[in-house]
Legacy VTK file of the C-alpha trace (Angstrom):
# vtk DataFile Version 3.0
C-alpha trace
ASCII
DATASET POLYDATA
POINTS 221 float
46.614 31.492 -94.396
48.511 29.062 -91.940
49.456 25.919 -93.561
47.627 24.241 -91.078
44.506 26.332 -91.417
44.603 25.651 -95.453
44.669 21.616 -94.599
41.339 21.956 -92.685
39.646 24.638 -94.335
37.427 22.566 -96.580
36.293 19.954 -93.594
32.653 20.718 -92.073
32.804 21.833 -88.419
29.794 19.804 -87.586
31.452 16.532 -88.435
34.060 14.677 -85.883
37.389 14.685 -87.260
40.188 11.843 -86.478
44.033 12.498 -86.826
45.625 9.102 -87.159
49.374 8.448 -87.046
51.554 5.291 -86.096
55.030 3.835 -85.813
57.033 0.595 -86.491
58.567 0.094 -83.226
61.710 -2.248 -84.567
64.278 -0.020 -82.712
65.369 3.337 -81.401
63.424 6.104 -83.219
66.108 8.885 -84.522
64.648 12.629 -84.631
63.425 12.456 -88.010
60.404 10.044 -86.608
59.086 12.962 -85.268
58.070 14.975 -88.132
55.065 13.194 -88.758
54.003 13.615 -85.091
54.535 17.216 -84.837
52.526 18.120 -88.234
49.862 15.741 -87.223
49.893 17.525 -83.751
49.500 21.053 -85.121
46.612 19.820 -87.361
44.985 18.078 -84.436
45.364 21.763 -82.247
44.400 23.575 -85.298
41.332 21.669 -85.167
40.413 22.190 -81.769
41.139 25.955 -82.156
38.873 26.101 -84.578
35.826 24.509 -82.593
36.417 21.029 -84.205
35.382 17.851 -82.182
38.588 15.890 -82.872
40.919 13.424 -81.780
44.600 12.602 -82.354
45.073 9.025 -82.100
48.803 7.087 -82.670
48.761 3.658 -82.981
51.955 0.894 -82.490
52.478 -1.432 -85.889
53.680 -3.926 -83.437
52.290 -7.094 -85.177
54.773 -5.844 -87.857
57.649 -8.811 -88.002
61.081 -7.894 -86.875
63.047 -7.169 -90.351
66.349 -5.686 -89.194
68.512 -5.926 -86.270
69.178 -3.364 -83.510
72.667 -1.252 -83.631
74.636 -3.518 -81.512
72.327 -6.230 -80.625
72.748 -8.884 -83.285
73.167 -11.608 -81.050
70.261 -11.285 -78.892
67.637 -10.758 -81.610
68.898 -12.624 -84.714
66.945 -15.615 -83.567
63.898 -13.578 -83.391
63.750 -12.207 -87.167
60.471 -12.369 -88.798
58.875 -12.418 -85.741
55.852 -10.111 -84.918
57.448 -7.453 -82.451
55.535 -7.740 -79.404
56.450 -11.547 -79.229
59.990 -10.626 -79.385
61.481 -10.142 -76.149
62.734 -7.281 -74.574
66.223 -6.240 -73.655
67.230 -8.178 -70.308
66.704 -5.895 -67.562
64.562 -3.468 -69.274
61.235 -3.890 -67.295
59.762 -3.780 -70.759
56.896 -6.731 -71.757
58.623 -7.180 -75.127
60.816 -5.171 -77.737
58.189 -3.284 -79.090
56.979 -2.173 -75.915
60.517 -1.036 -74.735
61.125 0.823 -77.765
57.622 2.421 -78.292
57.648 3.168 -74.105
60.844 5.347 -75.307
59.087 7.200 -78.312
56.105 7.954 -76.141
58.264 9.909 -73.538
59.423 12.352 -76.273
55.573 12.885 -76.498
55.215 14.052 -72.897
58.014 16.354 -73.344
57.026 18.050 -76.616
53.463 18.326 -75.157
52.061 15.990 -77.784
48.771 14.177 -76.205
47.616 11.504 -78.724
45.577 8.633 -77.853
47.672 5.476 -78.330
46.736 2.019 -78.910
48.737 -0.930 -79.778
47.852 -3.445 -82.990
48.329 -6.427 -81.275
45.276 -5.572 -78.987
43.274 -4.743 -81.781
44.022 -8.150 -83.480
44.027 -10.091 -80.405
40.187 -9.036 -79.734
39.049 -9.873 -82.990
37.893 -5.960 -83.837
39.602 -6.646 -87.420
38.324 -9.986 -87.990
35.443 -8.612 -90.050
37.571 -6.840 -92.140
40.273 -9.954 -92.749
37.282 -12.202 -93.628
36.380 -9.329 -95.822
39.732 -9.197 -97.549
40.762 -12.541 -98.243
37.340 -13.820 -99.575
38.290 -10.912 -101.768
41.732 -11.396 -102.800
41.119 -11.644 -106.490
40.146 -8.129 -106.345
43.253 -6.810 -104.171
45.655 -8.775 -106.472
44.074 -6.636 -109.224
44.623 -3.585 -107.557
48.119 -4.581 -106.895
48.610 -5.033 -110.846
46.766 -1.618 -111.610
48.748 0.408 -109.072
52.237 -0.976 -108.976
52.228 -3.417 -111.783
52.897 -6.316 -109.447
52.169 -9.715 -110.353
50.875 -11.967 -107.724
50.125 -15.679 -107.816
46.229 -16.565 -108.680
46.309 -18.421 -105.171
48.179 -15.430 -103.173
46.080 -14.193 -100.309
46.705 -10.802 -98.901
47.806 -11.658 -94.961
50.310 -13.408 -93.635
49.771 -15.866 -90.677
51.658 -16.178 -87.515
53.760 -19.594 -88.074
52.528 -22.405 -85.324
55.862 -23.862 -85.617
58.268 -21.265 -85.543
56.063 -18.136 -84.470
57.286 -16.150 -87.599
55.231 -14.026 -89.623
57.133 -12.262 -92.124
58.254 -15.321 -93.889
54.798 -17.035 -94.235
52.816 -16.916 -97.518
49.099 -17.659 -97.387
47.352 -19.391 -100.330
44.134 -20.664 -99.425
40.908 -20.010 -97.070
37.720 -22.011 -96.671
36.145 -19.552 -94.997
37.418 -20.702 -91.394
41.044 -21.529 -92.093
43.958 -19.994 -94.069
46.548 -22.701 -95.070
49.824 -21.164 -95.490
53.845 -21.957 -96.035
56.654 -20.804 -93.872
59.047 -20.428 -96.661
62.557 -20.587 -96.459
62.884 -18.406 -99.268
60.354 -15.659 -99.191
62.460 -12.529 -97.863
66.367 -11.844 -97.782
66.355 -10.690 -93.857
64.801 -13.988 -92.042
64.334 -17.585 -93.453
61.195 -19.881 -92.441
61.025 -23.165 -90.902
59.571 -24.403 -93.977
56.494 -25.488 -92.237
52.917 -26.245 -93.951
49.811 -25.372 -92.044
46.661 -24.414 -91.447
44.788 -21.880 -88.675
42.103 -19.263 -88.339
43.272 -16.017 -89.195
41.063 -14.171 -86.614
41.949 -13.202 -83.108
45.748 -12.214 -83.452
46.483 -15.719 -85.936
47.793 -13.518 -88.915
48.617 -9.794 -90.027
46.588 -8.352 -93.033
49.742 -6.663 -94.765
50.850 -7.784 -98.133
54.116 -9.653 -98.369
LINES 1 222
221 0 1 2 3 4 5 6 7 8 9 10 11 12 13 14 15 16 17 18 19 20 21 22 23 24 25 26 27 28 29 30 31 32 33 34 35 36 37 38 39 40 41 42 43 44 45 46 47 48 49 50 51 52 53 54 55 56 57 58 59 60 61 62 63 64 65 66 67 68 69 70 71 72 73 74 75 76 77 78 79 80 81 82 83 84 85 86 87 88 89 90 91 92 93 94 95 96 97 98 99 100 101 102 103 104 105 106 107 108 109 110 111 112 113 114 115 116 117 118 119 120 121 122 123 124 125 126 127 128 129 130 131 132 133 134 135 136 137 138 139 140 141 142 143 144 145 146 147 148 149 150 151 152 153 154 155 156 157 158 159 160 161 162 163 164 165 166 167 168 169 170 171 172 173 174 175 176 177 178 179 180 181 182 183 184 185 186 187 188 189 190 191 192 193 194 195 196 197 198 199 200 201 202 203 204 205 206 207 208 209 210 211 212 213 214 215 216 217 218 219 220
């Protein structure tokens, strides 16, 4: 049996299927980044060939922070370490809207060459449109349960006030350096720490703001 046929063998053909993948566009992608793209494309095409109603969607994790410097571009990008990739400027004269757009456009160009026909979406649009708002409220309202899951799964101990999201700092624009610790049902209080991570330094600002419509990213720090 072909391996992709085996993967889908237990699926009900009457139920629509979605194959979902994503990429953090923090630099030029190496050839190994295509492994998941090709595997998922084969599964998707096998589903279609077996009569399934299927979609292949591919997300751009452009709300992730810039946590490393692209080769040879230290001077340009160092000031933006910790900021969401979609807020970091594109290389000069590139024509791209931002760093994330620059690198993912290059990657998607390879999709076309390989015949991969995935529907694409960008996390910036999902966050800013408010589509994640209900989920964000649920997860930070149930932060104690999330902390317990972290402990059971990985043994990680989280502070009793730790919240499972990071805010975009209203002072310096960084997301990778913020630690959220209080939620009143409307706004989150956070600290942009200078020592939270090794690859970026926060500004020290303590602020309060809405985690909705793009004010945060629901990613564990």
